[in-house]
C-alpha positions in Angstrom: 26.7 17.2 -14.4 24.4 19.9 -15.8 20.7 19.6 -16.6 21.6 19.0 -20.4 23.8 15.7 -19.4 20.7 13.9 -18.5 18.1 13.9 -21.2 14.8 11.9 -20.5 12.7 9.9 -22.8 9.1 8.3 -22.7 9.3 4.4 -22.2 7.4 1.5 -21.1 6.9 1.2 -17.6 9.1 -2.2 -17.4 11.9 -0.1 -18.8 11.5 2.8 -16.0 12.0 0.4 -13.2 14.4 -2.0 -14.8 17.4 -3.0 -12.4 16.2 -0.3 -9.7 13.4 -2.2 -7.8 13.2 -5.6 -6.3 10.3 -8.2 -7.2 8.2 -7.7 -4.4 8.0 -3.5 -5.1 7.5 -4.4 -8.8 4.3 -6.2 -8.2 3.0 -3.7 -5.7 3.8 -0.9 -8.4 1.9 -3.0 -11.1 -1.2 -3.3 -8.7 -1.2 0.3 -7.9 -1.0 1.1 -11.9 -4.1 -1.1 -12.6 -5.8 0.6 -9.7 -5.2 3.9 -11.3 -7.7 3.4 -14.2 -5.6 5.5 -16.3 -2.5 5.4 -18.6 0.8 6.0 -16.8 3.5 8.3 -18.0 6.9 6.4 -17.7 10.1 8.3 -18.0 13.8 7.2 -17.9 17.2 8.4 -18.1 19.3 6.0 -20.2 23.0 5.6 -19.2 25.5 3.0 -20.8 22.8 0.6 -22.3 20.7 0.6 -19.0 18.6 2.9 -16.8 20.1 5.2 -14.6 16.7 6.6 -13.4 13.1 6.2 -13.8 9.8 7.8 -12.9 6.1 6.8 -13.3 3.2 9.1 -12.8 -0.5 8.9 -13.2 -3.3 11.5 -13.8 -5.6 11.8 -10.8 -9.5 12.9 -11.1 -9.0 16.4 -9.7 -6.9 17.4 -12.4 -3.4 16.8 -10.5 -0.8 14.2 -11.6 0.7 11.7 -8.7 4.2 10.6 -8.9 3.8 6.7 -8.1 7.4 6.2 -7.9 10.9 7.7 -8.8 14.2 5.9 -8.6 17.9 6.4 -9.4 20.5 3.9 -9.6 22.5 3.6 -6.4 25.9 4.7 -7.8 24.8 7.7 -9.8 22.6 9.6 -6.8 23.0 13.3 -6.2 24.0 13.8 -9.8 20.9 15.8 -11.0 18.9 12.8 -12.5 15.9 13.0 -10.1 15.8 16.4 -10.9 16.0 15.9 -14.5 13.1 13.3 -14.2 11.0 15.7 -12.4 11.5 18.5 -14.9 10.5 16.0 -17.6 7.1 15.3 -16.0 6.6 19.2 -15.5 7.3 19.6 -19.0 5.1 17.2 -20.2 2.2 18.2 -17.8 2.7 22.1 -17.2 -0.8 22.7 -16.1 -1.3 19.7 -13.8 -0.1 19.8 -10.0 2.3 17.4 -9.0 2.0 15.3 -6.1 3.7 12.3 -4.4 3.9 10.4 -1.1 6.8 9.5 0.8 8.4 9.3 4.3 10.6 11.8 5.4 13.6 10.7 7.4 13.4 10.7 11.1 16.6 12.7 11.4 18.7 14.5 8.9 17.7 16.6 5.9 14.8 15.5 3.7 16.5 15.5 0.4 13.7 14.4 -1.7 11.3 16.8 0.0 13.4 19.5 -1.0 13.8 17.9 -4.7 10.2 17.8 -4.9 9.3 21.1 -3.5 11.9 22.9 -5.9 9.9 21.2 -8.7 6.7 22.6 -7.4 5.4 19.2 -5.8 3.0 18.9 -3.1 3.7 16.2 -0.2 1.1 13.4 0.9 1.2 11.2 3.7 3.0 7.9 2.9 1.5 4.4 3.3 2.4 1.7 5.6 3.9 -1.7 4.9 3.6 -4.5 7.4 5.7 -8.0 6.8 4.8 -10.7 9.4 4.4 -14.2 9.8 0.7 -14.9 9.4 0.3 -18.2 11.5 1.8 -16.1 14.4 0.2 -12.9 14.1 -3.4 -14.6 13.5 -2.4 -16.4 16.8 -1.8 -13.7 18.5 -4.8 -11.9 17.4 -7.2 -14.5 18.0 -5.9 -14.6 21.4 -6.8 -11.1 22.1 -10.2 -11.7 20.5 -10.5 -14.6 22.9 -10.3 -12.1 25.9 -13.0 -9.7 24.3 -16.7 -10.1 24.8 -17.6 -12.3 21.7 -19.0 -9.8 19.0 -22.4 -10.5 17.8 -22.7 -12.0 14.0 -21.0 -14.1 11.6 -18.3 -14.1 9.0 -19.0 -14.6 5.6 -17.2 -14.1 2.0 -18.2 -11.0 0.3 -19.3 -13.2 -3.0 -21.8 -15.2 -0.9 -23.7 -12.1 0.4 -27.4 -12.2 -0.3 -28.9 -9.4 -2.8 -30.8 -8.3 0.3 -27.7 -8.2 2.4 -25.9 -6.1 -0.6 -29.0 -3.8 -0.9 -29.0 -2.8 2.8 -25.3 -2.4 2.9 -25.6 -0.1 0.0 -28.4 2.0 1.7 -26.1 2.0 4.9 -23.1 3.3 2.8 -25.1 6.2 1.2 -26.3 7.4 4.8 -22.9 6.9 6.5 -20.7 8.7 4.3 -17.9 6.3 4.2 -14.3 7.7 3.7 -13.1 8.0 0.3 -11.5 4.6 -0.9 -13.4 2.3 1.5 -16.3 1.7 -0.2 -16.5 -2.3 -0.7 -18.5 -2.1 -3.7 -16.2 -0.3 -5.9 -13.1 -2.3 -4.3 -14.7 -5.9 -4.8 -13.8 -6.1 -8.7 -10.0 -5.6 -7.8 -9.8 -7.7 -4.7 -9.4 -11.6 -4.5 -12.4 -13.5 -3.7 -10.7 -15.3 -0.8 -9.7 -12.2 0.5 -13.0 -10.2 0.2 -14.8 -10.8 3.6 -18.0 -9.4 5.3 -19.1 -9.5 8.9 -23.1 -9.9 9.2 -25.2 -9.2 12.1 -28.7 -10.5 11.9 -28.6 -10.3 7.9 -27.1 -7.0 7.7 -23.3 -6.3 6.8 -21.5 -4.2 9.4 -18.0 -4.5 8.3 -15.8 -5.7 5.6 -12.3 -6.6 4.5 -11.1 -6.1 1.0 -7.4 -7.2 -0.2 -5.8 -8.5 -3.2 -2.8 -10.6 -3.8 0.5 -8.5 -5.5 2.8 -11.4 -5.0 2.5 -15.1 -3.9 3.4 -13.9 -0.5 2.1 -10.4 -0.4 -1.3 -8.8 -0.1 -2.4 -5.3 -0.6 -5.2 -4.4 1.9 -7.6 -2.0 0.5 -9.9 -1.6 3.5 -10.6 -3.3 6.8 -13.8 -1.1 8.0 -16.8 -1.3 9.9 -19.8 0.8 10.5 -20.9 2.5 13.7 -19.3 3.0 17.0 -16.3 0.7 18.3 -15.4 -0.4 14.8 -12.0 -0.9 15.4 -12.2 -3.9 17.9 -15.5 -5.9 17.9 -16.2 -6.0 14.3 -12.9 -5.7 12.3 -10.7 -8.0 14.8 -12.6 -11.2 13.5 -11.7 -9.6 9.9 -8.1 -9.1 10.5 -7.7 -12.8 12.0 -9.6 -14.3 9.0 -7.3 -12.5 6.5 -4.1 -13.6 8.3 -5.5 -17.3 8.3 -6.4 -17.3 4.5 -3.0 -15.8 3.9 -1.3 -18.4 5.9 -2.8 -20.9 3.9 -1.4 -19.8 0.7 2.2 -19.4 2.1 2.1 -21.3 5.5 5.9 -21.3 6.2 6.9 -17.7 5.0 6.7 -14.3 6.2 3.8 -12.6 4.6 3.6 -8.7 3.4 0.8 -6.7 4.1 0.7 -3.2 2.2 -1.8 -0.6 2.1 -2.4 3.0 1.0 -2.2 5.9 3.2 -6.0 6.2 4.3 -5.7 2.4 5.9 -2.6 3.8 8.2 -4.5 3.7 11.4 -5.5 0.1 10.8 -1.7 -0.8 10.4 -1.1 1.1 13.5 -3.6 -0.9 15.3 -2.1 -4.2 14.3 1.2 -2.9 15.3 0.0 -1.9 19.0 -1.8 -5.1 19.2 1.3 -7.2 18.4 3.4 -5.4 20.8 0.6 -5.6 23.7 0.4 -9.6 23.1 4.0 -10.3 23.0 5.1 -10.2 19.5 9.0 -9.5 18.8 9.9 -6.7 16.7 13.2 -7.0 15.1 15.1 -4.3 13.1 14.6 -3.9 9.5 17.2 -2.9 6.8 16.4 -0.3 4.6 17.5 0.5 1.1 16.5 3.8 -0.1 15.3 4.0 -3.7 14.3 7.9 -4.0 11.7 8.1 -2.6 10.8 4.3 -2.2 12.1 2.6 0.8 13.0 -1.3 -0.2 12.4 -4.0 2.4 15.5 -6.2 3.1 14.7 -9.9 2.8 14.7 -11.9 6.1 14.5 -15.5 6.6 13.6 -15.4 10.2 10.1 -16.7 10.3 7.8 -16.1 13.7 8.6 -12.3 13.8 6.8 -9.3 13.0 8.4 -6.3 11.3 6.5 -2.9 10.7 7.8 -0.1 8.6 6.8 3.0 6.6 7.0 2.4 2.9 7.0 5.3 0.3 4.2 4.8 -2.1 
């Protein structure tokens, strides 16, 4: 079908993803929209009273626009709907560069990459998603933690930090040049109090973990970060264990999901390596492609961990 066969129209976000996304990804997308801090642009292609395809984009602080999600109904793919949606975005925002994150296929052609390049888009690294049994994973990490020299300090809730500890951390952050997106003071308002943790040594905060619920069994991990050398083991490992245990309290029998933005990729790769090193069993994950998202198939097998890349 030609370009004129797929007219796009502005709509509410719920209309754009109607029938195209499973509930877990809808919750994640809502959370990302809330974090964007700017009104989203939602486009859809209507077909036979429903939605054939939809797209969501948000403006970025540096002047660009990020394509948060684009999906096309399975039976209508490769008919020009994706191209029509991208053209609609470019026409609406002609002066803003278009950016998107996705995971290119390991083998075979990168159809979405070619589609985005044709629209003048720019690729960004995709985030990662991990689905796991929190009780099993926390036990494995706790076993690893017991083999290491005990880290000095104590776990505490972010909300329980004294004004002096917060002031000391603020001064340390100003000196340390923490990577963008990991500042706990900026993240705390968007995170759940029970999933906002700090590691304190002699009154000084040296590490923190910040996460938010996006569904009853899924959390978005904004940051697990520590100051100084060796931040990935002695300081942050107890925070990972605490996050998993608190998540297990809410959904003790189910498999809980962890999702993270692209700048937290090394943290989830760390979890994957530790799970493998301590004997966690990986199982294949069925992947349903929603251009350019990957939808994670539901599995009822508890006690196993599954790690995969997600287009975000």
